[in-house]
N, C-alpha and C positions, 0 to 999 in steps of 0.2 A: 572756434565755436563759442557762442555766448554762454554766459552763466546759466541762463534759463534753458538753453538747449542741452547743456551738459547735465542739468538737473533732471530734465525729461528723459534723457538716455539712461541715466542711473536708475530712474524710477522704472523704466521699461525692463531693464536688466534684472532688477530686483523682483519684478512681477513674474518674469520668465523663470527665474531661479526658484521662486516659491511654487510656481505651477509644476515644475519638474520634480520638486520634493514631494508634492502631493500625489503626483502621477507616477512616481518611481516604481512602486510595487505593481500597479496595473500594467505599466509598460513592460516591466520585466516578465510578468506573467504572460503578456501577449506574445513576446518574442521567444521566451524560453519554454513556455507552456502553451503552444498553439492549441486552440480550442478543438483540436482534432482528437478528442478522446474516442473518436469513431473506431479506432483500431480495437479498443477494448469494449466497444458497444456493439460490435458486429454480431448480428443474430446467429450467423453460422458458427462463430467462435463460441458463443454462449451455448448453442445446441451441442457442439462438440464436447464442451465441459460436462454437460448433463450425462453423457455416455461414458465418461472416464471411470475407470474402476478404482482409482486411488492406490493401485498396487505399484510396487517398485518395478521399474523397467530395467531388466538386466542387459538389454541390447542397446543401451544409449550410446550416442556418439560424443565426441569431444565437445564439452560445453563452450559457448562463445558469449562474450559480453562486450558490447561496443566494438564489434568486429575483431576482437582479440580472444585467444584461448583463455578460458577461465578454469578455476579449480574444479576438481572432480567432486561430484556429490558423494555423500556417505550415507549408507542406510541407517535409519533411526530405529529406536526401540519399538517393538511391535505393539505393545499394549500400554494403556494408561498406567503410569507409575505414581500417579497422584502427587506430582511435584508441587502443586500449588493449592492444597486444601486450605480453605479460609474459614474463619469463624464468624464472618460478617453475615448479615441476612438482608434480604430485600432484592428487588429486581436487578439482574445483571445487565449492564450496558457498557459499551466501549466508546470512549471519547478519543478522537484523533485531532490534535491541535496542529494544523499545518504550519503556523508561524513558529511554534516552538519545536516542531518535529518530535513531538512526544505523544505517546499513547497512554491513556489512563483507563484501567479496568475498574468499573464501579460495581459495588453491591449495595444497593440502597444509597445511603448518604456517606458511605465509606469508600475510599480508594484502596483497592487491594493489590494492584500492580501499577507500576509506573515504568514505562520502557521508552528509550530513545528509538526512533524509527527513521526510515528514509522514504519519503513520499515522492510524488512525480516531479521530475526534472525535464525529461524529454517529451512528456505529455502530462497534462494536469491530473491531479487527484481531485475530482469534483467534490465540493462541499455538499452536504445533504444529510438526510436521515434515512437509514437503510436497515436491512435485516440480513443476517447470514442466510444464504439460500442453499448452500451446499458446503460440506466439509470433505476434504480429500487428504489422505495420508501423504500422497505424492501427486504431483501434476507436472506435465511438461509444458513449458511456456516458450513461445518464440514470436518474433515480430521485429519492429524497428525497420531501418532502411540502411542497407549496405552502402549506398551512394553517399550518405552524409555521416557514416560512421556510427550509427546507432543500432545496428543489427544485434539481436540476441537469440540464442538457442540455449535453453536452460532445462535439461531433463531432470526428473526426480526432485523437483522443488518440494521441500518437506512442509508438513503442517499448514495446509492451504485452506483458507476460508474465504470463499467468494461472497461478496456482499452487495456489489453494484455491477450487474452484468458480469464482465470478465475481470473486474477490478477486485483484488483479493488482499487479505492479510496473509503473509506467509514467511517461512524461514528463508534464510539467505546464506548461500555458501560462496558466492562470487565476489563479495566485497564486505568490508567491515567499517564502512564510513557512516555509521548510524548517527543521526543528529543533523545530517545534511541531505537534501533531496538527491536521489540517485536512481529513481525508477522511471518506468514508462507509464506510470499511473497507479501501480499497486502500492501497498504499504509494506515495505521490507522491515523485518525484524531479525535479530540474531536468531539462529536456530534454537538456542537454549530458551530464549524468551518466547519464541513462537510456540515451542512445545508446551510451555506453561499455559499460554493463552488458549491453545488448541483444546487442551483437556478441561480447561475452566469454562470455556464458552459452550453455548448450545447451538445446534442440537447435539445431544449426547451421542457419542459414537458407540454403536452396539459392540459388545465384546467380539473380538476376532474379525471385525469388519474393517474395511479401508475407505468406506464412503458413507456419509450420513446426510439425509435430507430432513428438513424440519417438517413437523406435523402439528396438528392442533394441540396435541398433548406434549409435544417436544419441539417448541418453536425455536427459531433461530434468534440468537442474541442481537439486540439492537446495536447499530453502529452509527455514531454521530460524527461527521467530519465537518470541521469549521476552520476558518482562518484564525 
């Protein structure tokens, strides 16, 4: 091979390497996060969520995560114990940084909570600007695909706040790997942190109730998801 040919080959290899570096994240997202968020955008699933009571299901079966038995859920405190009363003022809004796997709860220009989270690994958590459209004390979640090892059945998921169709912020009892993607599109928090966020965020849960919808006087907190 001549010196000129070797130089050309080296240049082509360098260009390919640079292209792969630039495209690494989009390619990973394409293969690991197929754009099939349809599972959580299914209108029937969303309609089912609207009719959930938010109450504890005492007849639940063995939880499953990624085709394997998972830890059992534990009932949580019945009422708001004001874990996270803040002194800040201003509009509340929730920021989810997908790259940092971190959630920030804002009040005006102050950050009142910072929590590690686990967002979508087997399906994407789509970026966007949303509002919490329902809060549930508990919700049963299921989906995935047994054939490829991603099936899950998770009863009594605590402190659930749906903000983008069937994509929700919620407590998590089946893993403790916060800071790394672990979900099928939802935003997983530790149960302790989910509890704080649940009582901090709007709509306000009426005393003694297990479900809350936003109204014009009690709107849902804004949720901003970004890379």
